[in-house]
N, C-alpha and C positions, 0 to 999 in steps of 0.2 A: 504493500500500500504506500509506504514512504517513497519507494523508488518510482512508483507511478506518479505520485504527487510532484516529486522533483523533476520528472521528465516533462511535465506540462509547461514549465517556464512561467514567467510572470503573467503573461496574457492568459495562458491556459488556467492558471490558478485563480485568476479573477472570474473566468467563466465557471470554474468549479465551485467557487464560493456562491455563485448564483444557482447553479444546477442542483447541488446536493441538498441545501435547505429546502428548495422548491420541491424537489422530488419527495423529500420526507413529508412535507406538508400535503402534497398531492396524495401520498400513500395514506396518511392519517385521515384526510378528507374522504377518501374512498371508503375506508373502514367505517367512518361515521355515517356515510351515506348508506352503507350496507346495514348498519345497525338501525338507521332511520327507516329503511325499508322493512326490516323485521318488526319495527314498532309502529309501522304505518305512518311515518312522519316525513318521508322524503318526497319532494314534489318537483315538478318541472317548473320552468319559468312561466309566470302567469302574465297575461297582458290585459287584465281587466281594467276598465276605465272607471274613474271616480265619477259617480253620478251627481255629486255635489250635495246630496241629501245628508241629513244628520239625524236619522231616526234610529234610536237604540233599541235593541231587543234584548231584554234581560233573560239570562238562563233560568231564572226562578219562575217564570209564568207564562347613496346613497351614494359605496358609490357604484350606481350602475348608470351607464349611458345607453339609452335605447334609440336605435336607428330606425329609419322608416320601415314599416312592416312589422314592428314589434321585436326587432332583433336586439337582444340585450348583449352588447359587446363587452363592455368593461365591467363584468361581474367578477366576484372573487374567484370563481372557478376559472374564468377566462384568463385572468391575470396570472394565476398560478400556472396554468398550462403554458402561457406565453413565456414565463421565466424558465420553466423546466426545459422546454424545447430549445429556447435561446441558449441556455447554458450548455446543454449536451451537444448541440450542433456546433457551438463555439469550440468546445473541447475537441470534437471530431476534426474541425477545420485546422486547429492548431497541430493536432497529431499528424494530419496529412500535409502539414507545412504549406498551407495556403497563405497568400499575401494577407496582411492584417486587414486591409480594406475589404477583401473578399470574405474573410471570416466574419467581420462585423455585419456586412451587408446580408450575407446568407443567413446568419443567425437571427437578425432582426426580421427578415422576411419569413423565415420558418416559424419563429415565435408568433408573429402576427397571424400567420395562416392557421396555427393551432388555436389561437384565441377565437378566430372567426369560426373555425370548425366546431368548437365547443358551443358557441352561441347558436349556430344552426342546429346542432344536435339537440339542445334542450328546447329550442323552438319547435322542432319536429316532434319531440316527445310530447310537448304540451298539445300540439295540434292533433296528435293521435288520441290524446286523452279527452279533449274537449268535444262533446257531441250535442251541446245545447240543452241537455237534460239536467244539468247540475243545479241542485237546490242548496244554496248557501246556508239555509236555516238548519240543514242536517249537520252542519259543523259544530253546532252548540254541544258542548260537553266533550268534544274531541280533544285528544292529547296530541302533542306534536313537539317540534323543536324550533328554536329561533334560527333563521338563516341569515338575515340582516338585522343587526341590533335594533331594538325598539326603544326610543327615548321615553323617559318617565312622564307621567301625568299628561299623556296625550300631546306632548310637545312636538311630535312628529310621527312618521310612519316607519315601520320596519317590515320585515317579511318572516313568515313562519311556514314550515312544511307540515302538512297534515294529510290524513286520509279522508277524502270526501266522496260520498256515493261510490265507494269502491275504487276510486281513482286517486293516485298520488298527485297532490297539487301544491303549489306555492301561492300563498295569499298575502296581501297587504294586511298589516295588523297594527293596532295601537294598544296601549295599556294604561291603566290607572295606577299602576304600581309607582311607588315613590323613587325606586331605584331602576336604572336602566336594565333592560333584559338583553344579555349579551349572546353572541353566537354560540349555538350548541345547547343553550339552557332549555330544560323541559318546560312546556307551557300547557295550559288548558284553555280552551275557548269558552268564554262566559257570555259573550254577546256579539251583536253585529251593529256596525255603525255605517251610515251612508249607503246601506244596501250591499256593499261589497267588502268593506273593511271589517276584519275580525277584532273583537275586544278580547284580550287574553290576560292571563295572570300566571305567575309562577306556579308550577305544579308542586303540591305539597309532597315532601319527602317522607 
């Protein structure tokens, strides 16, 4: 391992410092996604529109950039894929003794292609899941996980992954909790706001 590290040279080690942590995060993210699937909490990217309504249904009775067509490009998944592919392609280019300009160019192009591929993949997954019969009221009481952190006291929206009508979906969510809900935290849906946004709270341990 040490010999491999030394053989990379300064430029190769820079790419390795990008590739290795990104690969570890990608691996952990995949494991979390598999766990989420098992618990019914993993979903695809959702393109629901905000209706502008503010009707709450009580259970008792960011950075993503979205391109035209609902393609979510700069998601957490996409950025990790970009860094992982960029890093390993850069290492490959260094080992093949490409010119520095070629290494950087090919690495950036490959990373961006991976990010776009991830965005298209999750949009396709969502398209396959969406059939127009989804009833968001069925989400009441459902458990899931936070995908994009949710600001406290409804100061902004985040996203959660839940199982809805037998489909794995990703939904916008707000919370009345006084502390922010962070990525990976377990949540329970307690209401609906605006017809599309879920109201969630931390799941009791």
